[in-house]
C-alpha positions in Angstrom: 0.0 0.1 -0.1 1.3 3.4 -0.9 2.3 5.8 1.8 0.7 9.1 2.6 1.4 11.8 0.0 1.7 15.3 1.5 0.0 18.0 -0.4 1.5 21.1 1.3 5.2 21.9 0.8 7.3 24.3 3.0 9.4 26.8 1.3 12.2 29.0 3.1 13.3 32.2 1.3 16.6 33.8 2.3 16.8 35.3 5.6 18.1 38.7 4.6 21.5 38.5 2.7 22.4 35.3 4.4 22.6 32.0 2.5 19.7 29.6 2.5 21.1 27.7 5.6 20.5 30.9 7.8 22.2 31.7 11.1 23.6 28.6 12.7 22.1 26.4 10.2 18.6 27.1 11.7 16.8 26.9 8.4 18.4 23.4 7.7 17.3 22.1 11.2 13.6 23.4 10.7 13.5 22.0 7.2 14.6 18.7 8.3 12.2 18.7 11.0 9.1 19.7 9.0 10.3 17.1 6.2 10.2 14.4 8.8 6.7 15.2 9.7 5.8 14.7 6.1 5.9 18.2 4.7 8.3 18.5 1.8 10.6 21.3 2.5 12.7 23.4 0.2 15.4 26.0 0.9 16.5 28.3 -1.9 18.9 31.3 -2.5 17.6 34.4 -4.3 19.6 35.7 -7.1 22.9 37.0 -6.0 22.8 35.5 -2.6 24.4 32.3 -1.3 25.2 29.9 -4.2 22.8 31.6 -6.7 24.1 33.3 -9.6 23.5 37.0 -10.1 24.5 40.4 -8.6 23.6 41.4 -5.1 23.6 45.0 -3.9 26.9 46.1 -2.4 25.3 47.6 0.6 22.8 46.2 3.0 20.8 49.3 2.9 20.5 49.0 -0.8 19.3 45.3 -0.6 16.7 46.4 2.1 15.5 49.0 -0.2 15.0 46.4 -2.9 13.2 44.0 -0.4 10.9 46.9 0.8 10.0 48.0 -2.7 8.9 44.3 -3.5 11.7 43.5 -6.1 12.2 40.1 -4.8 8.6 39.2 -4.3 8.2 38.0 -8.0 11.3 35.6 -7.6 9.7 34.0 -4.6 6.4 33.7 -6.5 8.1 32.1 -9.4 9.9 29.6 -7.2 6.7 28.8 -5.4 4.8 28.0 -8.6 7.7 26.0 -9.9 8.0 23.8 -6.8 4.2 23.3 -6.7 4.3 22.1 -10.4 7.4 20.1 -10.1 6.7 18.2 -7.0 2.9 17.9 -7.4 1.9 20.0 -4.4 -1.4 21.6 -3.9 0.1 24.7 -2.2 2.9 25.9 -0.2 3.6 27.5 3.2 6.3 30.2 3.2 8.4 30.4 6.2 10.3 33.5 6.4 12.7 35.5 8.7 13.3 39.3 9.1 13.7 40.8 5.6 12.5 37.6 4.0 9.1 38.2 5.7 8.5 41.3 3.5 9.1 39.3 0.2 7.0 36.5 1.6 4.0 38.7 2.3 4.2 40.5 -0.9 4.5 37.2 -2.8 1.6 35.6 -1.0 -0.5 38.5 -2.0 0.2 37.9 -5.7 0.6 34.0 -5.7 -2.4 31.8 -5.2 -0.2 28.8 -4.5 0.8 30.3 -1.1 -1.8 29.1 1.5 0.0 30.0 4.7 2.7 32.3 6.2 5.1 31.7 9.0 6.8 35.0 9.8 9.8 35.1 12.2 10.5 38.6 13.6 8.7 40.4 10.7 9.1 44.2 10.3 6.9 46.6 8.6 9.0 49.9 8.4 11.3 51.5 5.7 14.8 51.6 7.0 16.8 54.9 6.9 20.5 55.4 6.8 20.1 58.1 9.4 17.0 58.3 11.4 15.3 61.6 10.2 13.6 63.7 12.7 9.8 63.0 12.6 10.2 59.5 11.0 8.8 57.9 14.1 5.9 60.5 14.2 2.6 58.9 14.3 0.2 59.6 11.6 -3.5 60.0 11.6 -3.9 56.3 11.0 -1.8 55.5 14.0 1.3 54.3 12.1 4.8 56.0 12.1 5.7 58.0 9.1 8.2 55.5 8.0 5.7 52.7 7.9 5.7 50.6 4.8 2.1 51.2 3.8 2.0 48.9 0.7 3.3 46.1 2.7 0.6 46.6 5.5 -1.9 46.9 2.8 -0.9 43.4 1.5 -1.0 42.0 5.0 -4.5 43.2 5.4 -5.5 41.8 2.2 -4.3 38.5 3.1 -6.2 38.7 6.4 -9.3 39.4 4.4 -8.8 36.2 2.3 -8.5 34.2 5.6 -4.8 33.2 4.8 -3.5 31.4 8.2 -0.6 33.4 9.4 1.8 32.5 12.3 3.9 35.3 13.7 6.8 34.5 16.0 8.8 37.1 18.0 11.9 36.8 19.9 12.4 38.1 23.5 16.0 38.1 24.6 16.6 38.8 28.3 18.9 41.6 27.4 16.1 43.3 25.3 13.3 43.0 27.7 11.7 46.4 28.7 13.4 48.1 25.8 11.2 50.8 24.4 11.3 53.4 21.5 10.1 51.0 18.7 6.6 51.0 17.3 5.0 47.6 17.9 3.6 46.8 14.5 2.5 43.4 15.4 0.2 44.8 18.2 -1.1 47.3 15.8 -1.9 44.7 13.3 -3.5 42.6 16.0 -5.7 45.4 17.3 -6.8 46.3 13.7 -7.3 42.8 12.5 -9.9 41.9 9.9 -12.8 39.8 11.1 -11.5 37.1 8.9 -8.1 37.2 10.2 -6.4 33.9 11.0 -3.4 35.6 12.7 -1.7 33.8 15.5 1.2 35.4 17.4 3.6 33.7 19.8 6.7 34.9 21.6 9.7 32.8 22.4 11.3 33.8 25.5 15.2 34.0 26.1 16.2 33.8 22.4 17.7 36.4 19.9 16.4 37.9 16.8 17.9 35.1 14.6 16.2 32.4 16.9 19.7 30.6 16.8 20.3 30.9 20.4 18.9 29.5 23.6 15.5 27.9 23.1 15.0 29.6 19.6 15.5 26.8 17.2 13.4 24.3 19.3 10.7 26.8 20.0 10.2 27.7 16.4 10.0 24.0 15.5 7.5 23.3 18.1 5.3 26.3 17.4 5.4 25.7 13.6 4.9 22.0 13.8 1.7 22.5 16.0 0.5 25.2 13.7 0.9 23.0 10.6 -1.1 20.3 12.4 -3.8 22.8 13.1 -4.3 24.3 9.7 -2.6 21.9 7.3 -3.0 18.4 8.7 -1.7 15.4 6.6 -4.4 13.1 5.4 -4.4 9.8 3.7 -7.6 8.5 2.5 -9.5 11.1 4.3 -7.8 10.2 7.6 -5.6 12.5 9.4 -2.0 11.4 10.0 -0.7 11.7 13.4 2.7 9.7 13.1 5.8 11.3 11.8 6.7 10.3 8.3 9.8 10.7 6.4 9.8 13.1 3.5 12.7 14.9 1.6 14.1 18.3 2.2 15.4 19.9 -0.9 18.1 22.7 -0.9 18.3 24.6 -4.1 19.5 27.7 -5.8 17.4 29.8 -8.1 18.1 29.6 -11.8 18.7 32.9 -13.3 
């Protein structure tokens, strides 16, 4: 008898300018874990990053400007559609970290193959080389003047479609009680659409990368539970509870 065939794949875009392995090989660990649960998992490098051919911006600020303008979202969409077709999947969940969450949200808004988002330490602002006076000034809509409004609009559009979204935030002991930054996650929660399927969880004692302390394990546990809740594996209409072996694929993006 044939074994269960998972229909949902997990796709990891780059975490900022880092290679697809991410800090401390955390993306490798998560992809291996989700693959063993039965979700085919794929890590890839965007053009110019990691092992992929192409030209990356010389400065991180220039890279972030491209990210924030949505320049990498079409690449994420194209890779998503290619993986769905090649591996006969019904859909994909994007698991993204930091700058990667921007491209993931924008790609999900334009790509029907994306049915869920896991966002690690997402941000919703436009970086500036030097913080300009008034850049943190709150506007009439309650957002700072440097908010990435197109990104927030995409997020709200995904909420209105009922796309399941898991947001994980890190709380390092040294950062507890630090103020001065606008809390976009709380803002989005308080202004959530009635169809919103947004879940927010905090992992205490880790860093922004989730590579330290309980970060890696915490992410794994939260995501595995969330996948079981929203995308349970089925075989013949019966939910699968046991862990099954499925491949993880690491790839570069063809130019």
